[in-house]
One Martini backbone bead per residue (centre of mass of N, CA, C, O) as a GRO file, in nm:
protein
  512
    1UNK     BB    1   0.058   0.062  -0.019
    2UNK     BB    2   0.296   0.257   0.009
    3UNK     BB    3   0.398   0.234  -0.287
    4UNK     BB    4   0.138   0.335  -0.420
    5UNK     BB    5   0.134   0.614  -0.293
    6UNK     BB    6   0.415   0.701  -0.395
    7UNK     BB    7   0.348   0.682  -0.701
    8UNK     BB    8   0.114   0.884  -0.698
    9UNK     BB    9   0.284   1.127  -0.594
   10UNK     BB   10   0.489   1.133  -0.826
   11UNK     BB   11   0.279   1.202  -1.040
   12UNK     BB   12   0.181   1.474  -0.902
   13UNK     BB   13   0.512   1.526  -0.871
   14UNK     BB   14   0.708   1.582  -1.138
   15UNK     BB   15   0.915   1.685  -0.915
   16UNK     BB   16   1.213   1.600  -0.779
   17UNK     BB   17   1.433   1.572  -0.551
   18UNK     BB   18   1.788   1.635  -0.503
   19UNK     BB   19   2.106   1.558  -0.444
   20UNK     BB   20   2.341   1.730  -0.296
   21UNK     BB   21   2.681   1.729  -0.423
   22UNK     BB   22   2.649   1.575  -0.690
   23UNK     BB   23   2.811   1.496  -0.950
   24UNK     BB   24   2.803   1.533  -1.274
   25UNK     BB   25   2.649   1.299  -1.511
   26UNK     BB   26   2.628   1.138  -1.794
   27UNK     BB   27   2.420   0.966  -1.948
   28UNK     BB   28   2.344   0.690  -2.081
   29UNK     BB   29   2.240   0.568  -2.371
   30UNK     BB   30   2.007   0.412  -2.244
   31UNK     BB   31   1.882   0.637  -2.076
   32UNK     BB   32   1.830   0.832  -2.316
   33UNK     BB   33   1.646   0.644  -2.481
   34UNK     BB   34   1.424   0.615  -2.273
   35UNK     BB   35   1.358   0.911  -2.255
   36UNK     BB   36   1.292   0.967  -2.549
   37UNK     BB   37   1.055   0.767  -2.570
   38UNK     BB   38   0.869   0.911  -2.374
   39UNK     BB   39   0.854   1.182  -2.531
   40UNK     BB   40   0.766   1.070  -2.809
   41UNK     BB   41   0.497   0.934  -2.703
   42UNK     BB   42   0.405   1.242  -2.603
   43UNK     BB   43   0.500   1.466  -2.805
   44UNK     BB   44   0.792   1.601  -2.651
   45UNK     BB   45   1.089   1.589  -2.799
   46UNK     BB   46   1.181   1.899  -2.809
   47UNK     BB   47   1.347   1.903  -2.531
   48UNK     BB   48   1.599   1.751  -2.710
   49UNK     BB   49   1.714   1.932  -2.946
   50UNK     BB   50   2.008   2.028  -2.780
   51UNK     BB   51   2.168   1.801  -2.639
   52UNK     BB   52   2.436   1.766  -2.822
   53UNK     BB   53   2.537   2.075  -2.744
   54UNK     BB   54   2.598   2.001  -2.462
   55UNK     BB   55   2.735   1.975  -2.176
   56UNK     BB   56   2.770   1.766  -1.916
   57UNK     BB   57   2.613   1.937  -1.703
   58UNK     BB   58   2.369   2.001  -1.888
   59UNK     BB   59   2.287   1.716  -1.948
   60UNK     BB   60   2.239   1.630  -1.650
   61UNK     BB   61   2.026   1.843  -1.582
   62UNK     BB   62   1.818   1.783  -1.799
   63UNK     BB   63   1.782   1.480  -1.739
   64UNK     BB   64   1.682   1.520  -1.448
   65UNK     BB   65   1.438   1.688  -1.508
   66UNK     BB   66   1.299   1.499  -1.724
   67UNK     BB   67   1.287   1.252  -1.526
   68UNK     BB   68   1.074   1.414  -1.327
   69UNK     BB   69   0.887   1.395  -1.572
   70UNK     BB   70   0.546   1.333  -1.681
   71UNK     BB   71   0.437   1.381  -1.997
   72UNK     BB   72   0.155   1.249  -1.985
   73UNK     BB   73   0.052   1.404  -1.740
   74UNK     BB   74   0.077   1.685  -1.860
   75UNK     BB   75  -0.117   1.631  -2.093
   76UNK     BB   76  -0.362   1.567  -1.917
   77UNK     BB   77  -0.382   1.836  -1.749
   78UNK     BB   78  -0.398   2.026  -1.988
   79UNK     BB   79  -0.654   1.921  -2.117
   80UNK     BB   80  -0.835   1.970  -1.868
   81UNK     BB   81  -0.782   2.275  -1.842
   82UNK     BB   82  -0.873   2.349  -2.146
   83UNK     BB   83  -1.130   2.116  -2.098
   84UNK     BB   84  -1.356   2.168  -1.897
   85UNK     BB   85  -1.598   2.020  -1.687
   86UNK     BB   86  -1.889   2.220  -1.686
   87UNK     BB   87  -2.141   2.385  -1.585
   88UNK     BB   88  -2.405   2.533  -1.664
   89UNK     BB   89  -2.567   2.805  -1.579
   90UNK     BB   90  -2.841   2.654  -1.535
   91UNK     BB   91  -2.707   2.447  -1.316
   92UNK     BB   92  -2.654   2.684  -1.122
   93UNK     BB   93  -2.644   2.718  -0.764
   94UNK     BB   94  -2.682   2.994  -0.535
   95UNK     BB   95  -2.579   3.025  -0.184
   96UNK     BB   96  -2.559   3.084   0.112
   97UNK     BB   97  -2.455   3.001   0.394
   98UNK     BB   98  -2.563   2.862   0.653
   99UNK     BB   99  -2.599   2.970   0.971
  100UNK     BB  100  -2.469   2.711   1.109
  101UNK     BB  101  -2.181   2.780   0.942
  102UNK     BB  102  -2.186   3.066   1.094
  103UNK     BB  103  -2.012   3.378   1.176
  104UNK     BB  104  -1.994   3.712   1.345
  105UNK     BB  105  -1.815   3.971   1.479
  106UNK     BB  106  -2.038   4.196   1.425
  107UNK     BB  107  -2.293   3.999   1.583
  108UNK     BB  108  -2.179   3.866   1.818
  109UNK     BB  109  -2.149   3.764   2.118
  110UNK     BB  110  -1.930   3.842   2.356
  111UNK     BB  111  -1.929   3.561   2.497
  112UNK     BB  112  -1.854   3.396   2.241
  113UNK     BB  113  -1.585   3.527   2.179
  114UNK     BB  114  -1.455   3.468   2.453
  115UNK     BB  115  -1.479   3.160   2.431
  116UNK     BB  116  -1.311   3.120   2.186
  117UNK     BB  117  -1.056   3.252   2.286
  118UNK     BB  118  -0.998   3.069   2.525
  119UNK     BB  119  -1.001   2.801   2.366
  120UNK     BB  120  -0.768   2.881   2.174
  121UNK     BB  121  -0.547   2.925   2.393
  122UNK     BB  122  -0.560   2.634   2.494
  123UNK     BB  123  -0.453   2.505   2.232
  124UNK     BB  124  -0.187   2.650   2.235
  125UNK     BB  125  -0.091   2.549   2.516
  126UNK     BB  126  -0.114   2.237   2.414
  127UNK     BB  127   0.030   2.212   2.123
  128UNK     BB  128  -0.208   2.216   1.866
  129UNK     BB  129  -0.074   2.465   1.703
  130UNK     BB  130  -0.045   2.571   1.364
  131UNK     BB  131   0.140   2.748   1.094
  132UNK     BB  132   0.063   2.844   0.752
  133UNK     BB  133   0.261   2.998   0.502
  134UNK     BB  134   0.204   3.176   0.202
  135UNK     BB  135   0.537   3.267   0.038
  136UNK     BB  136   0.588   3.258  -0.302
  137UNK     BB  137   0.601   3.557  -0.355
  138UNK     BB  138   0.690   3.830  -0.530
  139UNK     BB  139   0.763   4.196  -0.550
  140UNK     BB  140   0.717   4.295  -0.845
  141UNK     BB  141   0.475   4.507  -0.826
  142UNK     BB  142   0.665   4.664  -0.595
  143UNK     BB  143   0.973   4.673  -0.710
  144UNK     BB  144   1.061   4.371  -0.626
  145UNK     BB  145   1.259   4.060  -0.604
  146UNK     BB  146   1.172   3.992  -0.339
  147UNK     BB  147   1.012   3.862  -0.106
  148UNK     BB  148   0.721   3.984   0.015
  149UNK     BB  149   0.792   3.941   0.326
  150UNK     BB  150   1.039   4.164   0.307
  151UNK     BB  151   0.858   4.396   0.307
  152UNK     BB  152   0.844   4.753   0.338
  153UNK     BB  153   0.555   4.960   0.420
  154UNK     BB  154   0.647   5.221   0.607
  155UNK     BB  155   0.691   5.204   0.885
  156UNK     BB  156   0.845   5.344   1.151
  157UNK     BB  157   1.001   5.057   1.207
  158UNK     BB  158   1.048   4.885   0.933
  159UNK     BB  159   0.883   4.638   0.916
  160UNK     BB  160   0.819   4.346   0.805
  161UNK     BB  161   0.595   4.108   0.738
  162UNK     BB  162   0.749   3.883   0.881
  163UNK     BB  163   0.787   4.030   1.152
  164UNK     BB  164   0.499   4.082   1.230
  165UNK     BB  165   0.412   3.779   1.227
  166UNK     BB  166   0.621   3.669   1.426
  167UNK     BB  167   0.529   3.851   1.671
  168UNK     BB  168   0.246   3.730   1.689
  169UNK     BB  169   0.342   3.450   1.768
  170UNK     BB  170   0.495   3.534   2.020
  171UNK     BB  171   0.247   3.658   2.166
  172UNK     BB  172   0.059   3.407   2.170
  173UNK     BB  173   0.245   3.241   2.344
  174UNK     BB  174   0.243   3.430   2.584
  175UNK     BB  175  -0.059   3.427   2.640
  176UNK     BB  176  -0.076   3.118   2.690
  177UNK     BB  177   0.122   3.111   2.928
  178UNK     BB  178  -0.039   3.305   3.115
  179UNK     BB  179  -0.304   3.135   3.126
  180UNK     BB  180  -0.167   2.839   3.199
  181UNK     BB  181   0.144   2.847   3.328
  182UNK     BB  182   0.318   2.775   3.099
  183UNK     BB  183   0.609   2.672   2.930
  184UNK     BB  184   0.712   2.676   2.619
  185UNK     BB  185   0.523   2.771   2.401
  186UNK     BB  186   0.437   2.635   2.069
  187UNK     BB  187   0.422   2.776   1.732
  188UNK     BB  188   0.457   2.648   1.451
  189UNK     BB  189   0.627   2.767   1.136
  190UNK     BB  190   0.516   2.724   0.801
  191UNK     BB  191   0.710   2.816   0.516
  192UNK     BB  192   0.595   2.873   0.192
  193UNK     BB  193   0.768   2.853  -0.100
  194UNK     BB  194   0.946   2.910  -0.378
  195UNK     BB  195   1.208   2.867  -0.570
  196UNK     BB  196   1.297   3.186  -0.583
  197UNK     BB  197   1.226   3.231  -0.244
  198UNK     BB  198   1.386   3.041  -0.060
  199UNK     BB  199   1.671   3.159  -0.022
  200UNK     BB  200   1.592   3.449   0.065
  201UNK     BB  201   1.423   3.361   0.306
  202UNK     BB  202   1.638   3.210   0.468
  203UNK     BB  203   1.829   3.450   0.490
  204UNK     BB  204   1.637   3.648   0.630
  205UNK     BB  205   1.593   3.483   0.886
  206UNK     BB  206   1.891   3.454   0.967
  207UNK     BB  207   1.960   3.764   0.985
  208UNK     BB  208   1.694   3.792   1.204
  209UNK     BB  209   1.675   3.555   1.405
  210UNK     BB  210   1.369   3.473   1.367
  211UNK     BB  211   1.235   3.703   1.540
  212UNK     BB  212   1.267   3.521   1.824
  213UNK     BB  213   1.241   3.257   1.721
  214UNK     BB  214   1.286   2.931   1.684
  215UNK     BB  215   1.441   2.761   1.441
  216UNK     BB  216   1.292   2.478   1.484
  217UNK     BB  217   0.994   2.647   1.449
  218UNK     BB  218   1.102   2.715   1.152
  219UNK     BB  219   0.963   2.594   0.843
  220UNK     BB  220   1.112   2.576   0.532
  221UNK     BB  221   0.934   2.538   0.220
  222UNK     BB  222   0.835   2.387  -0.101
  223UNK     BB  223   0.678   2.419  -0.373
  224UNK     BB  224   0.579   2.328  -0.663
  225UNK     BB  225   0.626   2.244  -1.016
  226UNK     BB  226   0.560   2.338  -1.363
  227UNK     BB  227   0.543   2.328  -1.682
  228UNK     BB  228   0.550   2.518  -1.954
  229UNK     BB  229   0.306   2.592  -2.210
  230UNK     BB  230   0.202   2.597  -2.510
  231UNK     BB  231  -0.066   2.664  -2.718
  232UNK     BB  232   0.008   2.359  -2.847
  233UNK     BB  233   0.116   2.173  -2.588
  234UNK     BB  234   0.419   2.246  -2.532
  235UNK     BB  235   0.709   2.212  -2.386
  236UNK     BB  236   0.911   2.455  -2.261
  237UNK     BB  237   1.215   2.633  -2.317
  238UNK     BB  238   1.433   2.855  -2.164
  239UNK     BB  239   1.663   2.683  -2.266
  240UNK     BB  240   1.862   2.441  -2.398
  241UNK     BB  241   1.892   2.325  -2.070
  242UNK     BB  242   1.589   2.438  -1.990
  243UNK     BB  243   1.300   2.426  -1.831
  244UNK     BB  244   1.001   2.578  -1.821
  245UNK     BB  245   0.890   2.708  -1.507
  246UNK     BB  246   0.630   2.695  -1.236
  247UNK     BB  247   0.439   2.743  -0.999
  248UNK     BB  248   0.139   2.552  -0.865
  249UNK     BB  249   0.021   2.718  -0.659
  250UNK     BB  250  -0.158   2.729  -0.365
  251UNK     BB  251  -0.268   2.434  -0.410
  252UNK     BB  252   0.026   2.305  -0.357
  253UNK     BB  253   0.019   2.265  -0.044
  254UNK     BB  254  -0.068   1.968  -0.017
  255UNK     BB  255   0.172   1.831  -0.156
  256UNK     BB  256   0.396   1.979   0.011
  257UNK     BB  257   0.327   1.855   0.293
  258UNK     BB  258   0.443   1.581   0.196
  259UNK     BB  259   0.724   1.621   0.040
  260UNK     BB  260   0.840   1.788   0.310
  261UNK     BB  261   0.726   1.664   0.590
  262UNK     BB  262   0.534   1.841   0.750
  263UNK     BB  263   0.318   1.644   0.849
  264UNK     BB  264   0.504   1.475   1.015
  265UNK     BB  265   0.586   1.702   1.209
  266UNK     BB  266   0.304   1.758   1.319
  267UNK     BB  267   0.258   1.474   1.433
  268UNK     BB  268   0.499   1.479   1.639
  269UNK     BB  269   0.373   1.744   1.786
  270UNK     BB  270   0.047   1.726   1.806
  271UNK     BB  271  -0.118   1.839   1.581
  272UNK     BB  272  -0.479   1.969   1.527
  273UNK     BB  273  -0.435   2.279   1.433
  274UNK     BB  274  -0.467   2.501   1.139
  275UNK     BB  275  -0.320   2.802   1.017
  276UNK     BB  276  -0.387   2.964   0.697
  277UNK     BB  277  -0.199   3.204   0.491
  278UNK     BB  278  -0.109   3.510   0.350
  279UNK     BB  279   0.156   3.741   0.341
  280UNK     BB  280   0.001   4.024   0.229
  281UNK     BB  281  -0.135   4.052   0.523
  282UNK     BB  282  -0.081   4.286   0.777
  283UNK     BB  283  -0.352   4.203   0.968
  284UNK     BB  284  -0.302   3.926   1.046
  285UNK     BB  285  -0.420   3.677   1.267
  286UNK     BB  286  -0.205   3.480   1.399
  287UNK     BB  287  -0.335   3.233   1.556
  288UNK     BB  288  -0.636   3.284   1.611
  289UNK     BB  289  -0.827   3.208   1.879
  290UNK     BB  290  -1.112   3.261   1.780
  291UNK     BB  291  -1.091   3.086   1.524
  292UNK     BB  292  -1.005   2.826   1.662
  293UNK     BB  293  -1.244   2.801   1.865
  294UNK     BB  294  -1.468   2.799   1.658
  295UNK     BB  295  -1.376   2.557   1.482
  296UNK     BB  296  -1.358   2.346   1.714
  297UNK     BB  297  -1.657   2.373   1.802
  298UNK     BB  298  -1.758   2.266   1.515
  299UNK     BB  299  -1.594   2.027   1.402
  300UNK     BB  300  -1.414   2.099   1.159
  301UNK     BB  301  -1.199   2.089   0.868
  302UNK     BB  302  -1.302   2.371   0.749
  303UNK     BB  303  -1.222   2.717   0.769
  304UNK     BB  304  -1.327   3.067   0.692
  305UNK     BB  305  -1.244   3.381   0.633
  306UNK     BB  306  -1.438   3.688   0.611
  307UNK     BB  307  -1.552   3.970   0.434
  308UNK     BB  308  -1.734   4.241   0.365
  309UNK     BB  309  -1.862   4.349   0.099
  310UNK     BB  310  -1.862   4.669  -0.024
  311UNK     BB  311  -1.984   4.588  -0.311
  312UNK     BB  312  -2.125   4.460  -0.592
  313UNK     BB  313  -1.844   4.552  -0.765
  314UNK     BB  314  -1.653   4.393  -0.614
  315UNK     BB  315  -1.354   4.214  -0.699
  316UNK     BB  316  -1.453   3.914  -0.558
  317UNK     BB  317  -1.454   3.632  -0.395
  318UNK     BB  318  -1.696   3.389  -0.284
  319UNK     BB  319  -1.856   3.237  -0.015
  320UNK     BB  320  -2.045   2.946  -0.110
  321UNK     BB  321  -2.313   2.778  -0.246
  322UNK     BB  322  -2.251   2.526  -0.499
  323UNK     BB  323  -2.458   2.301  -0.546
  324UNK     BB  324  -2.445   2.251  -0.214
  325UNK     BB  325  -2.142   2.351  -0.204
  326UNK     BB  326  -1.859   2.454  -0.094
  327UNK     BB  327  -1.726   2.774  -0.229
  328UNK     BB  328  -1.558   2.959  -0.483
  329UNK     BB  329  -1.688   3.258  -0.640
  330UNK     BB  330  -1.631   3.448  -0.889
  331UNK     BB  331  -1.714   3.752  -1.009
  332UNK     BB  332  -1.743   3.653  -1.315
  333UNK     BB  333  -1.981   3.433  -1.227
  334UNK     BB  334  -2.165   3.682  -1.146
  335UNK     BB  335  -2.441   3.835  -1.177
  336UNK     BB  336  -2.594   4.126  -1.120
  337UNK     BB  337  -2.843   4.036  -0.959
  338UNK     BB  338  -2.682   3.868  -0.754
  339UNK     BB  339  -2.485   4.088  -0.655
  340UNK     BB  340  -2.744   4.291  -0.568
  341UNK     BB  341  -2.862   4.127  -0.364
  342UNK     BB  342  -3.064   4.115  -0.075
  343UNK     BB  343  -3.104   4.060   0.252
  344UNK     BB  344  -3.395   3.974   0.390
  345UNK     BB  345  -3.309   4.032   0.700
  346UNK     BB  346  -3.083   4.262   0.571
  347UNK     BB  347  -3.149   4.503   0.340
  348UNK     BB  348  -2.872   4.679   0.370
  349UNK     BB  349  -2.742   4.407   0.268
  350UNK     BB  350  -2.589   4.167   0.118
  351UNK     BB  351  -2.635   3.841   0.040
  352UNK     BB  352  -2.351   3.837  -0.122
  353UNK     BB  353  -2.060   3.897   0.104
  354UNK     BB  354  -1.837   3.659   0.130
  355UNK     BB  355  -1.515   3.743   0.128
  356UNK     BB  356  -1.228   3.623   0.019
  357UNK     BB  357  -0.891   3.592   0.211
  358UNK     BB  358  -0.708   3.353   0.254
  359UNK     BB  359  -0.826   3.224   0.555
  360UNK     BB  360  -0.749   2.919   0.725
  361UNK     BB  361  -0.881   2.613   0.851
  362UNK     BB  362  -0.740   2.302   0.984
  363UNK     BB  363  -0.758   1.977   1.032
  364UNK     BB  364  -0.548   1.721   1.082
  365UNK     BB  365  -0.731   1.492   0.991
  366UNK     BB  366  -0.759   1.608   0.701
  367UNK     BB  367  -0.457   1.598   0.621
  368UNK     BB  368  -0.450   1.280   0.647
  369UNK     BB  369  -0.626   1.268   0.352
  370UNK     BB  370  -0.482   1.370   0.095
  371UNK     BB  371  -0.443   1.112  -0.083
  372UNK     BB  372  -0.757   1.081  -0.148
  373UNK     BB  373  -0.787   1.394  -0.317
  374UNK     BB  374  -0.544   1.547  -0.471
  375UNK     BB  375  -0.600   1.417  -0.765
  376UNK     BB  376  -0.882   1.598  -0.798
  377UNK     BB  377  -0.747   1.855  -0.845
  378UNK     BB  378  -0.756   2.117  -1.037
  379UNK     BB  379  -0.641   2.288  -1.322
  380UNK     BB  380  -0.527   2.607  -1.415
  381UNK     BB  381  -0.530   2.880  -1.644
  382UNK     BB  382  -0.241   3.089  -1.732
  383UNK     BB  383  -0.194   3.345  -1.942
  384UNK     BB  384   0.134   3.402  -2.089
  385UNK     BB  385   0.453   3.553  -2.110
  386UNK     BB  386   0.697   3.319  -2.240
  387UNK     BB  387   1.007   3.262  -2.247
  388UNK     BB  388   1.184   3.105  -2.532
  389UNK     BB  389   1.297   2.833  -2.730
  390UNK     BB  390   1.347   2.775  -3.054
  391UNK     BB  391   1.365   2.444  -3.171
  392UNK     BB  392   1.450   2.526  -3.476
  393UNK     BB  393   1.652   2.801  -3.435
  394UNK     BB  394   1.764   2.865  -3.124
  395UNK     BB  395   1.601   3.103  -3.028
  396UNK     BB  396   1.523   3.365  -2.822
  397UNK     BB  397   1.191   3.446  -2.701
  398UNK     BB  398   1.011   3.760  -2.648
  399UNK     BB  399   0.702   3.801  -2.602
  400UNK     BB  400   0.416   4.039  -2.652
  401UNK     BB  401   0.228   3.787  -2.609
  402UNK     BB  402   0.055   3.537  -2.527
  403UNK     BB  403   0.213   3.186  -2.565
  404UNK     BB  404   0.100   3.054  -2.295
  405UNK     BB  405   0.100   2.829  -2.002
  406UNK     BB  406   0.004   2.811  -1.662
  407UNK     BB  407  -0.019   2.579  -1.404
  408UNK     BB  408  -0.275   2.576  -1.150
  409UNK     BB  409  -0.369   2.581  -0.804
  410UNK     BB  410  -0.625   2.602  -0.563
  411UNK     BB  411  -0.691   2.601  -0.226
  412UNK     BB  412  -1.025   2.592  -0.268
  413UNK     BB  413  -1.082   2.318  -0.438
  414UNK     BB  414  -1.154   2.140  -0.172
  415UNK     BB  415  -1.433   2.238  -0.062
  416UNK     BB  416  -1.645   2.056  -0.232
  417UNK     BB  417  -1.550   1.778  -0.080
  418UNK     BB  418  -1.721   1.868   0.155
  419UNK     BB  419  -1.917   1.849   0.403
  420UNK     BB  420  -2.106   2.093   0.534
  421UNK     BB  421  -2.053   2.004   0.843
  422UNK     BB  422  -1.719   2.057   0.776
  423UNK     BB  423  -1.802   2.367   0.735
  424UNK     BB  424  -1.688   2.713   0.784
  425UNK     BB  425  -1.764   3.069   0.871
  426UNK     BB  426  -1.595   3.388   0.937
  427UNK     BB  427  -1.676   3.711   1.015
  428UNK     BB  428  -1.480   4.000   0.968
  429UNK     BB  429  -1.306   4.287   1.016
  430UNK     BB  430  -1.146   4.455   0.785
  431UNK     BB  431  -0.992   4.680   0.962
  432UNK     BB  432  -0.859   4.429   1.142
  433UNK     BB  433  -0.786   4.177   0.896
  434UNK     BB  434  -0.777   4.339   0.595
  435UNK     BB  435  -0.462   4.422   0.403
  436UNK     BB  436  -0.359   4.403   0.097
  437UNK     BB  437  -0.057   4.342  -0.103
  438UNK     BB  438  -0.051   4.425  -0.468
  439UNK     BB  439   0.060   4.718  -0.522
  440UNK     BB  440   0.199   4.991  -0.604
  441UNK     BB  441   0.308   5.275  -0.514
  442UNK     BB  442   0.031   5.506  -0.566
  443UNK     BB  443  -0.242   5.353  -0.641
  444UNK     BB  444  -0.461   5.353  -0.366
  445UNK     BB  445  -0.473   5.018  -0.373
  446UNK     BB  446  -0.328   4.775  -0.222
  447UNK     BB  447  -0.079   4.928  -0.088
  448UNK     BB  448   0.169   5.042   0.111
  449UNK     BB  449  -0.002   5.279   0.215
  450UNK     BB  450  -0.260   5.120   0.304
  451UNK     BB  451  -0.115   4.930   0.498
  452UNK     BB  452   0.007   5.142   0.685
  453UNK     BB  453  -0.259   5.287   0.757
  454UNK     BB  454  -0.409   5.040   0.883
  455UNK     BB  455  -0.215   5.003   1.121
  456UNK     BB  456  -0.235   5.297   1.237
  457UNK     BB  457  -0.545   5.295   1.277
  458UNK     BB  458  -0.558   5.062   1.472
  459UNK     BB  459  -0.381   5.178   1.697
  460UNK     BB  460  -0.557   5.422   1.748
  461UNK     BB  461  -0.808   5.264   1.840
  462UNK     BB  462  -0.672   5.125   2.080
  463UNK     BB  463  -0.606   5.374   2.239
  464UNK     BB  464  -0.898   5.491   2.255
  465UNK     BB  465  -1.031   5.238   2.400
  466UNK     BB  466  -0.847   5.302   2.682
  467UNK     BB  467  -0.836   5.638   2.695
  468UNK     BB  468  -0.677   5.758   2.481
  469UNK     BB  469  -0.484   5.992   2.278
  470UNK     BB  470  -0.463   6.135   1.942
  471UNK     BB  471  -0.215   6.349   1.796
  472UNK     BB  472  -0.144   6.606   1.541
  473UNK     BB  473   0.063   6.856   1.446
  474UNK     BB  474  -0.040   6.853   1.137
  475UNK     BB  475  -0.356   6.770   1.137
  476UNK     BB  476  -0.369   6.470   1.064
  477UNK     BB  477  -0.617   6.231   1.067
  478UNK     BB  478  -0.426   5.979   0.963
  479UNK     BB  479  -0.269   5.978   1.205
  480UNK     BB  480  -0.090   5.725   1.390
  481UNK     BB  481  -0.032   5.395   1.548
  482UNK     BB  482   0.237   5.178   1.630
  483UNK     BB  483   0.179   4.857   1.749
  484UNK     BB  484   0.339   4.622   1.884
  485UNK     BB  485   0.295   4.280   1.899
  486UNK     BB  486   0.463   4.263   2.176
  487UNK     BB  487   0.228   4.431   2.324
  488UNK     BB  488  -0.012   4.366   2.102
  489UNK     BB  489  -0.241   4.157   1.931
  490UNK     BB  490  -0.573   4.294   1.986
  491UNK     BB  491  -0.569   4.546   2.222
  492UNK     BB  492  -0.436   4.431   2.453
  493UNK     BB  493  -0.248   4.566   2.720
  494UNK     BB  494  -0.325   4.913   2.714
  495UNK     BB  495  -0.377   5.060   3.001
  496UNK     BB  496  -0.118   5.250   3.015
  497UNK     BB  497  -0.271   5.463   2.806
  498UNK     BB  498  -0.445   5.593   2.998
  499UNK     BB  499  -0.464   5.937   2.962
  500UNK     BB  500  -0.298   5.949   2.716
  501UNK     BB  501  -0.086   6.133   2.489
  502UNK     BB  502  -0.038   6.089   2.138
  503UNK     BB  503   0.211   6.159   1.904
  504UNK     BB  504   0.174   6.176   1.579
  505UNK     BB  505   0.366   5.958   1.473
  506UNK     BB  506   0.382   5.633   1.644
  507UNK     BB  507   0.571   5.409   1.867
  508UNK     BB  508   0.492   5.099   2.039
  509UNK     BB  509   0.736   4.883   2.213
  510UNK     BB  510   0.669   4.976   2.518
  511UNK     BB  511   0.618   5.006   2.851
  512UNK     BB  512   0.587   5.386   2.935
   0.00000   0.00000   0.00000
């Protein structure tokens, strides 16, 4: 059985890791012929067009890469992605999740929120909570080639996104220790990178001494990759000796948890509850005890945080029931009448309003079943301009329009596979929990300036909530306060600021 599972996972992960430090050696004639036959039978022999021109190291590298690809499987998933079997619009029914599967911080009872918070902190104290960060993206749109988590959004402290999130983990460990009386409470942090971001991410964490966390409790691992495909279905070469590849999307997280042995590490640690999120949200409540407590109380396998859609025209995916199954429905899939429909019980708000923010809870028991369903996850097509080598002329081409596709999986594609009773959703306040960093500075929306302002505004609200005041000598109403996560995780512990006047912009890094 174990060997059968291994074979299946090898098929799903067409690239295998290789042993480092082994000197390159040219494959034997027999090995090369076997490889050539595999690619010829899949009508992908063009990847070997320049093999005879390469030096020994290049031949070894290309052979190794091509040996780790199953070209027939790539053909299969490409065909499925380009010709998906989907329901017609007439067949699709959309409904909000039932009330039994939802909760909202906006209108839940205070005692319920406190109960979830206390229960979540208990889970942290018992060592049952882990965090998975999806951090594969580069800051290309932000004008940076570094991993997005390294980005400085312009806070007075100049903390990176990685540092902000690491300090929230540190603080939640501290809060759990204080509540339970235990020492050395650990929330392991599993950081999923892509090929291009792994090295720089590891270096960044090492240079900053893991931001106060223990090195052994920060596990950096890598998502999978897939070859880039031309518009006519051919595997593209980046150079004469390299296959053009791209990360397999945030849905590659499930396969990566297996191939990286992250799940095995979780099992050894006794993890039962996992919080997973994307790196670009500066307001994310990492290992949020309220969310953990809510999800555990529901005994679900997946839960997701949502924010209220700003307007009918906001271009966001929604968490809905699609044909009776929990799913994410993209903005482009929803007609105007549906988007503008009002909630019958609350006519002032939208009926379909649960905006997806890629912020999820998983039970570990569900992750123990990955092998049973991961092969069913679909691949999606992203049409891109992909530089490539013309295999007939040997020239490198930089296309001016999309010439091929990258295949990717989405983390939410697993949602419809769950029974409804094992899925839940929690609505949270956008201003407290969601400020994505997507665009270059000066864009005015989801950019470094809005991220910075959202953190400063939150800090200002926290100060005012405990009876402090915030003033700005410049008279700027937007001037705010940066409260270090080491001082407060979610607004707690700031009573020392009562009756204090803070001159903005200010940083509060310690009680004083």
